[in-house]
C-alpha positions in Angstrom: 103.2 104.2 99.8 102.7 102.8 103.3 99.6 103.8 105.1 99.7 104.2 108.9 96.9 102.4 110.9 95.8 102.9 114.5 94.1 99.9 116.1 91.3 100.7 118.6 89.6 97.9 120.6 89.2 97.3 124.3 90.3 93.7 124.0 94.1 93.1 123.7 93.6 89.8 121.9 91.4 91.4 119.2 94.0 94.1 118.7 96.7 91.5 118.4 94.6 89.6 115.8 94.0 92.8 113.8 97.7 93.5 114.0 98.6 90.1 112.5 95.9 90.4 109.9 97.0 93.8 108.7 100.7 92.7 108.2 100.1 93.5 104.6 102.2 95.3 102.0 101.3 99.0 102.1 100.0 98.9 105.7 101.8 99.7 108.9 100.4 99.6 112.5 101.5 102.9 114.1 99.8 102.4 117.4 97.0 101.0 119.5 94.3 102.3 121.9 91.9 100.5 124.3 89.1 103.0 124.3 87.8 106.1 122.5 89.5 108.6 124.7 92.9 107.0 124.0 92.0 106.9 120.3 91.4 110.6 120.2 94.7 111.3 121.9 96.7 108.9 119.8 95.3 110.2 116.5 96.5 113.7 117.5 99.9 112.3 118.5 100.5 109.7 115.8 98.6 111.1 112.8 97.5 107.8 111.3 96.0 107.6 107.8 93.3 105.3 109.1 91.8 104.3 112.4 90.3 100.8 112.8 87.7 101.5 115.5 85.7 99.1 117.6 82.1 100.3 118.2 81.6 99.3 121.8 84.3 100.3 124.3 84.5 101.7 127.9 84.9 105.5 128.6 84.2 106.8 125.1 82.6 104.4 122.6 83.5 104.1 118.9 80.7 106.3 117.6 81.5 109.3 119.8 85.3 108.8 119.2 84.7 108.6 115.5 82.7 111.8 115.5 85.4 113.6 117.5 88.3 112.3 115.4 86.6 113.4 112.2 85.9 116.8 113.7 89.5 117.4 114.7 91.3 115.4 111.9 89.0 115.4 108.9 91.6 113.7 106.6 91.9 110.7 108.9 89.9 107.8 107.6 87.9 105.7 110.1 86.7 102.1 109.6 84.3 100.9 112.4 84.3 97.2 113.3 81.8 95.6 115.7 80.1 92.4 116.7 76.8 94.1 115.9 75.5 93.1 112.4 72.7 95.6 112.3 71.7 98.2 109.8 71.2 100.7 112.6 74.8 100.2 113.9 76.1 100.8 110.3 74.0 103.9 109.9 75.2 105.3 113.3 78.8 104.8 112.2 78.2 106.5 108.9 76.4 109.4 110.6 79.4 109.9 113.0 81.7 110.2 109.9 83.0 106.6 109.5 84.2 105.8 106.1 83.1 102.2 106.4 81.5 99.6 108.8 82.5 96.0 108.9 81.0 93.4 111.2 83.6 91.3 113.0 81.9 88.1 111.8 82.9 88.9 108.2 85.8 87.4 106.4 89.2 88.8 107.0 89.6 89.4 103.2 86.5 91.7 103.4 88.1 93.8 106.1 91.3 94.1 104.2 89.4 95.0 101.0 87.4 97.6 102.9 90.5 99.2 104.4 92.2 99.4 101.0 89.1 100.8 99.4 88.8 103.5 102.1 92.5 104.4 101.8 92.0 104.7 98.0 89.3 107.3 98.9 86.4 105.4 97.3 83.9 106.5 99.9 81.7 104.2 102.0 82.5 100.8 100.4 79.4 98.9 99.2 80.9 95.7 100.6 81.1 97.2 104.0 77.6 98.7 104.2 75.1 96.5 106.0 72.4 98.8 105.0 73.1 97.9 101.3 74.0 94.2 101.9 71.7 93.0 104.7 72.8 91.1 107.7 73.3 87.6 106.3 70.7 86.1 108.7 72.4 87.4 111.8 70.6 89.3 114.6 69.3 92.7 113.6 69.2 94.0 117.1 70.5 97.5 117.5 73.4 98.1 119.8 72.4 99.1 123.3 74.0 102.1 125.0 76.9 100.0 126.4 77.2 96.8 124.4 80.3 94.7 124.7 82.3 93.9 121.6 
């Protein structure tokens, strides 16, 4: 079975990197969005199995977009990615309904493993939870209202 993935990040080069990384058996990129508003619209139109959602974006950020996507499309999985390696950011993502949170500084294999785990419906993966794993010595600053990712 091939799972459809929507990529959401305000930086085109990051979306392109994710697209190349996710060229994996069983995964297919069905679309892209550059902010949370577009993500909400594209989820309705494209019906992806999973949204790879940046935390910090213009217009509507990843937390608000995740909350709205999960409200409108509860079966759609959401994995939040961000530059922020803080327990607070991970907890905000979880509270919004994200199935997982992965810092962008993590290994590509960890992101792929997390996506596969979420698609297998194994809940919030232990490997993706900064609250359970710690921040590996990186900054524990919480994201500000409009951080850039």
